[in-house]
C-alpha positions as CSV (number, residue, x, y, z in Angstrom):
1,X,37.7,-173.9,-75.2
2,X,34.4,-175.0,-73.6
3,X,33.6,-178.7,-73.8
4,X,30.5,-180.1,-72.1
5,X,30.9,-182.8,-69.6
6,X,29.0,-185.3,-71.8
7,X,31.2,-184.7,-74.8
8,X,33.6,-187.6,-75.7
9,X,36.2,-188.1,-78.4
10,X,33.8,-190.4,-80.2
11,X,31.0,-187.7,-80.1
12,X,33.5,-185.1,-81.4
13,X,34.4,-187.4,-84.3
14,X,30.7,-187.9,-85.0
15,X,30.2,-184.1,-85.0
16,X,33.0,-183.6,-87.5
17,X,31.6,-186.3,-89.8
18,X,28.1,-184.8,-89.6
19,X,29.5,-181.3,-90.4
20,X,31.4,-182.7,-93.4
21,X,28.2,-184.4,-94.6
22,X,26.2,-181.1,-94.6
23,X,29.1,-179.3,-96.3
24,X,29.3,-181.9,-99.1
25,X,25.7,-182.8,-99.6
26,X,23.6,-179.8,-98.5
27,X,25.6,-176.6,-99.1
28,X,25.8,-177.1,-102.9
29,X,22.1,-177.6,-103.1
30,X,20.7,-175.2,-100.6
31,X,20.0,-172.3,-103.0
32,X,18.1,-174.6,-105.3
33,X,16.1,-176.1,-102.5
34,X,15.2,-172.7,-101.2
35,X,14.0,-171.7,-104.7
36,X,12.0,-174.9,-105.2
37,X,10.6,-175.0,-101.7
38,X,11.5,-178.6,-101.1
39,X,14.5,-180.9,-100.4
40,X,15.3,-183.8,-102.7
41,X,14.2,-187.2,-101.5
42,X,17.7,-188.5,-102.6
43,X,19.1,-186.2,-99.9
44,X,17.0,-188.1,-97.3
45,X,18.4,-191.4,-98.5
46,X,22.0,-190.2,-98.5
47,X,21.5,-188.9,-95.0
48,X,20.1,-192.2,-93.9
49,X,23.2,-194.0,-95.4
50,X,25.3,-191.6,-93.3
51,X,23.4,-192.5,-90.1
52,X,21.7,-189.1,-89.8
53,X,18.1,-190.5,-90.1
54,X,16.4,-192.2,-87.1
55,X,19.8,-192.3,-85.3
56,X,18.4,-193.2,-81.9
57,X,16.0,-195.9,-83.2
58,X,17.2,-199.4,-82.1
59,X,19.1,-201.5,-84.7
60,X,16.3,-204.2,-84.7
61,X,14.1,-201.7,-86.4
62,X,16.7,-200.3,-88.8
63,X,18.3,-197.5,-86.8
64,X,21.7,-197.4,-85.3
65,X,20.6,-197.3,-81.6
66,X,22.7,-194.3,-80.7
67,X,21.9,-192.0,-77.7
68,X,20.1,-188.7,-77.8
69,X,23.5,-186.9,-77.7
70,X,24.3,-188.2,-81.2
71,X,20.9,-187.0,-82.4
72,X,21.3,-183.5,-80.8
73,X,24.7,-183.1,-82.6
74,X,23.0,-183.7,-85.9
75,X,20.4,-180.9,-85.3
76,X,23.0,-178.5,-84.0
77,X,25.1,-179.0,-87.1
78,X,22.0,-178.9,-89.3
79,X,21.3,-175.4,-88.0
80,X,24.9,-174.3,-88.4
81,X,24.5,-175.4,-92.1
82,X,21.5,-173.1,-92.4
83,X,19.2,-176.1,-92.9
84,X,16.7,-175.4,-90.1
85,X,13.8,-176.2,-92.3
86,X,14.8,-179.8,-93.1
87,X,12.1,-181.9,-91.5
88,X,14.4,-184.6,-90.1
89,X,13.7,-183.7,-86.5
90,X,9.9,-184.2,-87.2
91,X,10.7,-187.5,-89.1
92,X,13.3,-189.0,-86.8
93,X,12.8,-187.6,-83.4
94,X,9.1,-187.1,-83.3
95,X,7.3,-189.5,-85.7
96,X,9.7,-192.4,-85.4
97,X,9.8,-192.0,-81.6
98,X,6.0,-191.9,-81.3
99,X,5.9,-195.3,-83.2
100,X,8.7,-196.6,-81.0
101,X,7.2,-195.5,-77.8
102,X,3.5,-196.3,-78.4
103,X,3.3,-198.6,-81.4
104,X,2.6,-202.3,-81.2
105,X,5.4,-204.6,-82.2
106,X,3.7,-205.2,-85.6
107,X,3.5,-201.4,-86.2
108,X,7.1,-200.9,-85.3
109,X,8.2,-203.6,-87.7
110,X,5.9,-202.4,-90.4
111,X,6.8,-198.7,-90.4
112,X,10.2,-198.1,-88.7
113,X,12.6,-199.8,-91.2
114,X,11.3,-197.6,-94.1
115,X,11.6,-194.5,-92.0
116,X,15.2,-195.4,-90.9
117,X,16.3,-196.0,-94.5
118,X,14.8,-192.8,-95.8
119,X,12.6,-194.8,-98.2
120,X,9.6,-193.2,-96.6
121,X,9.2,-189.8,-95.0
122,X,7.0,-189.1,-92.0
123,X,4.9,-186.1,-90.8
124,X,2.7,-185.4,-87.7
125,X,-0.5,-183.6,-88.3
126,X,-1.7,-181.7,-85.2
127,X,-2.3,-178.1,-86.0
128,X,-5.6,-177.0,-87.5
129,X,-7.0,-173.7,-88.9
130,X,-8.3,-171.9,-85.8
131,X,-6.7,-174.1,-83.2
132,X,-2.9,-173.3,-83.2
133,X,-1.5,-174.4,-79.8
134,X,-4.9,-175.4,-78.5
135,X,-4.9,-179.1,-79.1
136,X,-8.0,-179.5,-76.9
137,X,-10.0,-177.7,-79.6
138,X,-9.1,-179.9,-82.6
139,X,-12.0,-180.9,-84.8
140,X,-10.5,-183.6,-87.1
141,X,-12.5,-186.8,-86.4
142,X,-11.7,-190.5,-86.7
143,X,-15.1,-192.3,-86.6
144,X,-15.3,-196.1,-86.1
145,X,-16.8,-198.0,-89.1
146,X,-16.5,-201.7,-88.4
147,X,-12.8,-202.6,-88.6
148,X,-11.8,-199.2,-89.9
149,X,-11.6,-195.5,-88.9
150,X,-13.0,-192.9,-91.3
151,X,-11.0,-189.7,-91.0
152,X,-12.4,-186.2,-91.8
153,X,-10.7,-182.9,-91.2
154,X,-8.1,-180.4,-92.2
155,X,-4.6,-179.8,-90.9
156,X,-2.3,-176.7,-91.4
157,X,1.4,-175.9,-91.3
158,X,2.5,-179.5,-91.6
159,X,6.2,-180.1,-91.9
160,X,7.1,-182.6,-94.6
161,X,3.5,-182.2,-95.8
162,X,4.4,-182.4,-99.5
163,X,6.6,-185.4,-99.2
164,X,5.3,-187.5,-96.3
165,X,4.3,-191.1,-97.0
166,X,3.3,-191.8,-93.4
167,X,1.3,-189.2,-91.5
168,X,0.4,-189.4,-87.8
169,X,-2.9,-187.7,-87.5
170,X,-4.2,-186.3,-84.2
171,X,-8.0,-186.9,-84.4
172,X,-11.0,-187.0,-82.1
173,X,-12.2,-190.6,-81.7
174,X,-14.7,-189.6,-79.0
175,X,-16.4,-186.2,-79.1
176,X,-17.7,-186.5,-75.5
177,X,-14.5,-186.9,-73.7
178,X,-12.4,-183.7,-74.3
179,X,-8.7,-184.5,-74.3
180,X,-9.6,-188.1,-73.4
181,X,-11.2,-188.5,-76.8
182,X,-8.1,-187.7,-78.9
183,X,-6.2,-190.5,-80.6
184,X,-3.2,-190.8,-83.0
185,X,-4.1,-192.6,-86.2
186,X,-1.5,-193.3,-89.0
187,X,-2.5,-192.5,-92.6
188,X,-0.3,-194.1,-95.3
189,X,-0.2,-192.0,-98.4
190,X,-1.5,-192.1,-101.1
191,X,-4.9,-192.8,-99.8
192,X,-8.4,-192.3,-101.2
193,X,-9.8,-189.0,-99.9
194,X,-6.4,-187.7,-98.8
195,X,-5.2,-184.5,-100.5
196,X,-2.2,-182.2,-100.0
197,X,-2.7,-178.5,-100.4
198,X,-0.2,-176.2,-101.9
199,X,3.4,-175.9,-100.6
200,X,2.9,-172.9,-98.4
201,X,4.9,-169.7,-99.0
202,X,6.7,-168.7,-95.8
203,X,8.7,-165.8,-94.5
204,X,11.8,-168.0,-94.0
205,X,13.0,-171.7,-94.0
206,X,12.1,-171.7,-97.7
207,X,13.6,-175.2,-98.3
208,X,11.0,-176.7,-95.9
209,X,7.9,-178.2,-97.5
210,X,5.1,-177.0,-95.3
211,X,1.5,-177.9,-96.3
212,X,-2.1,-177.9,-95.6
213,X,-3.6,-181.4,-95.6
214,X,-7.2,-182.5,-96.3
215,X,-8.9,-185.7,-95.2
216,X,-12.3,-186.5,-96.7
217,X,-13.7,-189.9,-95.7
218,X,-10.2,-191.4,-95.5
219,X,-10.5,-195.0,-94.5
220,X,-7.7,-196.6,-92.5
221,X,-7.8,-199.9,-90.6
222,X,-8.1,-199.8,-86.9
223,X,-4.6,-201.5,-86.8
224,X,-3.3,-198.0,-87.7
225,X,-4.4,-196.6,-84.3
226,X,-1.1,-195.9,-82.6
227,X,-0.9,-197.7,-79.3
228,X,-3.8,-200.0,-79.9
229,X,-6.3,-198.2,-77.6
230,X,-8.3,-195.1,-78.5
231,X,-8.2,-192.0,-76.3
232,X,-4.5,-192.0,-75.4
233,X,-3.4,-189.4,-78.0
234,X,-3.3,-186.3,-75.8
235,X,-1.2,-188.1,-73.2
236,X,1.1,-189.5,-75.9
237,X,1.6,-186.0,-77.3
238,X,2.3,-184.4,-73.9
239,X,4.8,-187.1,-72.9
240,X,7.0,-186.4,-75.9
241,X,7.0,-182.6,-75.7
242,X,10.2,-182.2,-73.5
243,X,12.3,-184.0,-76.1
244,X,10.7,-182.1,-79.0
245,X,11.2,-178.7,-77.3
246,X,14.8,-179.5,-76.4
247,X,15.5,-180.2,-80.1
248,X,14.2,-176.7,-80.9
249,X,16.6,-175.3,-78.3
250,X,19.5,-177.3,-79.8
251,X,18.7,-175.9,-83.2
252,X,18.5,-172.4,-81.8
253,X,22.0,-172.8,-80.3
254,X,23.5,-174.0,-83.6
255,X,21.9,-171.1,-85.4
256,X,23.3,-168.6,-82.9
257,X,26.8,-170.0,-83.3
258,X,26.6,-169.7,-87.1
259,X,25.1,-166.1,-87.0
260,X,27.9,-164.9,-84.7
261,X,30.6,-166.5,-86.9
262,X,29.4,-165.0,-90.1
263,X,29.0,-161.6,-88.5
264,X,32.5,-161.7,-87.0
265,X,33.8,-162.5,-90.5
266,X,31.9,-159.7,-92.1
267,X,32.9,-156.9,-89.6
268,X,36.5,-157.9,-89.8
269,X,36.5,-157.3,-93.6
270,X,34.1,-154.3,-93.8
271,X,35.9,-151.0,-94.1
272,X,34.3,-148.0,-92.6
273,X,35.5,-144.5,-91.6
274,X,39.1,-145.4,-92.5
275,X,39.2,-148.6,-90.5
276,X,37.4,-151.9,-89.9
277,X,33.8,-152.1,-88.8
278,X,35.2,-154.5,-86.2
279,X,37.2,-151.8,-84.6
280,X,34.2,-149.7,-83.6
281,X,33.2,-150.0,-80.0
282,X,29.5,-150.5,-80.8
283,X,30.4,-153.5,-83.0
284,X,32.6,-155.0,-80.4
285,X,30.1,-154.6,-77.6
286,X,27.3,-156.0,-79.7
287,X,29.4,-159.1,-80.5
288,X,30.5,-159.5,-76.9
289,X,26.9,-159.4,-75.7
290,X,25.7,-161.9,-78.4
291,X,28.6,-164.3,-77.7
292,X,27.9,-164.1,-73.9
293,X,24.2,-164.9,-74.3
294,X,25.0,-167.8,-76.7
295,X,27.6,-169.2,-74.2
296,X,25.2,-168.9,-71.3
297,X,22.5,-170.7,-73.3
298,X,25.0,-173.4,-74.4
299,X,25.7,-174.3,-70.8
300,X,21.9,-174.5,-70.0
301,X,21.3,-176.7,-73.2
302,X,24.2,-178.9,-72.2
303,X,22.6,-179.4,-68.8
304,X,19.2,-180.2,-70.4
305,X,20.8,-182.6,-72.9
306,X,22.5,-184.6,-70.0
307,X,19.2,-184.8,-68.2
308,X,17.4,-186.0,-71.4
309,X,20.0,-188.6,-71.9
310,X,19.3,-189.9,-68.4
311,X,15.5,-189.6,-68.8
312,X,15.2,-186.8,-66.3
313,X,14.4,-183.7,-68.4
314,X,11.2,-182.0,-67.1
315,X,8.5,-180.3,-69.2
316,X,9.3,-177.0,-67.4
317,X,13.0,-177.1,-68.2
318,X,12.4,-178.0,-71.8
319,X,9.9,-175.2,-72.1
320,X,12.5,-172.8,-70.6
321,X,15.1,-173.9,-73.1
322,X,12.9,-173.7,-76.1
323,X,11.3,-170.3,-75.4
324,X,14.4,-168.5,-74.2
325,X,16.7,-170.1,-76.8
326,X,14.4,-169.2,-79.7
327,X,14.0,-165.7,-78.3
328,X,17.7,-165.2,-78.1
329,X,18.2,-166.7,-81.5
330,X,16.0,-164.1,-83.1
331,X,17.4,-161.3,-80.9
332,X,21.0,-162.2,-81.9
333,X,20.0,-162.5,-85.6
334,X,18.3,-159.1,-85.4
335,X,21.3,-157.4,-83.7
336,X,23.9,-159.0,-86.0
337,X,21.9,-158.0,-89.1
338,X,22.1,-154.4,-87.9
339,X,25.9,-154.6,-88.2
340,X,25.6,-155.5,-91.8
341,X,23.8,-152.2,-92.5
342,X,21.9,-152.1,-95.8
343,X,23.5,-155.3,-97.0
344,X,21.9,-157.1,-94.1
345,X,18.5,-156.5,-95.7
346,X,19.5,-158.2,-98.9
347,X,18.3,-161.8,-99.2
348,X,21.6,-162.7,-101.0
349,X,23.2,-162.3,-97.6
350,X,23.0,-165.2,-95.2
351,X,22.3,-163.0,-92.2
352,X,19.0,-161.9,-93.9
353,X,18.0,-165.5,-94.3
354,X,19.0,-166.4,-90.8
355,X,16.8,-163.5,-89.5
356,X,13.8,-164.8,-91.4
357,X,14.5,-168.4,-90.5
358,X,14.7,-167.6,-86.8
359,X,11.2,-166.1,-86.6
360,X,9.4,-169.4,-86.9
361,X,11.3,-170.9,-84.0
362,X,9.3,-168.7,-81.6
363,X,6.1,-170.2,-82.9
364,X,6.4,-173.9,-83.7
365,X,7.0,-176.5,-81.0
366,X,4.6,-174.5,-78.8
367,X,4.4,-170.7,-79.1
368,X,6.7,-169.0,-76.6
369,X,3.8,-167.4,-74.8
370,X,2.3,-170.9,-74.1
371,X,5.7,-172.1,-72.9
372,X,6.0,-169.3,-70.4
373,X,2.7,-170.4,-69.0
374,X,4.1,-173.9,-68.7
375,X,7.0,-172.6,-66.7
376,X,4.8,-170.3,-64.6
377,X,2.5,-173.3,-63.6
378,X,5.5,-174.9,-62.0
379,X,6.0,-171.7,-59.9
380,X,2.6,-170.4,-58.9
381,X,-0.8,-172.0,-58.5
382,X,-3.8,-170.8,-60.5
383,X,-6.8,-169.2,-58.8
């Protein structure tokens, strides 16, 4: 059986404990969470107690100081448990790490302990109506007013939007400087002038609370500017992208594994034409192709994970992993759904939900078309 070079007995034991946690704490509640469109806050706190929240944040700020490999195992198992929409990657690997990387010591001590304990939930607000992947075009503003910033704007498709207590807002602090005028400002909710829109109805990942956020003359102290100096936001966002996109790839891998497993189980039991569906050549060839693609992707992801753990992962490699992995995830879900026939179209079947859940992976974290451009820039010059 394949075992990556970085895997240790300790990491395998961690994987088993994470898997047991999701089986015990998530599986019994998943149907209800999908129906309600949100995950209980108590689940966040139980996950924090189990070490699944802010796992890589140093102990001095409330984390357990583990390596990225521990974190990646969480997200792979999260996908295997059909919990792709849980906003822990945004909370733990994006928001907490922005604060860790760019926050002042006072900001770290003020915000990270509550994030690590699950007492507070974090979100990052970048996307706006009409901008999508084009961060250069964002219109939300943070205008200086004495010792404060006044934030005005609208954000869309924000993960953890309904539950977030701490929101990192990408805003324009200088309208004359293009990307150099973008800053990250932290809004602590509730705040006067801040409003959450409805929990958005989505094609898949129904347990994820995803919202539109509105900021009307929201006043925050300048001390909430992440990093202490305005105009660094775009560079801060770009520097964290390889980690974020690798996490998307890890989630894609976990989902592929689960999809193939449930499909194998189904075709071995399904009777057709006097035999098992698993005995038909088309079924066997489809499964062989899906398994091969997932195995090839696993080897690539393992290489990227080892590089990330050493601080060597490039933006181009992360883009490759994210776009190709999410594309394969959707393709495998599509082909496996076909083997279920009409039952595959029924939402009571997990394969149908996996198909719907997979589609968003090709959009968030940078649309795949944008990521192909990132890869191409490393190969050919632009005229």
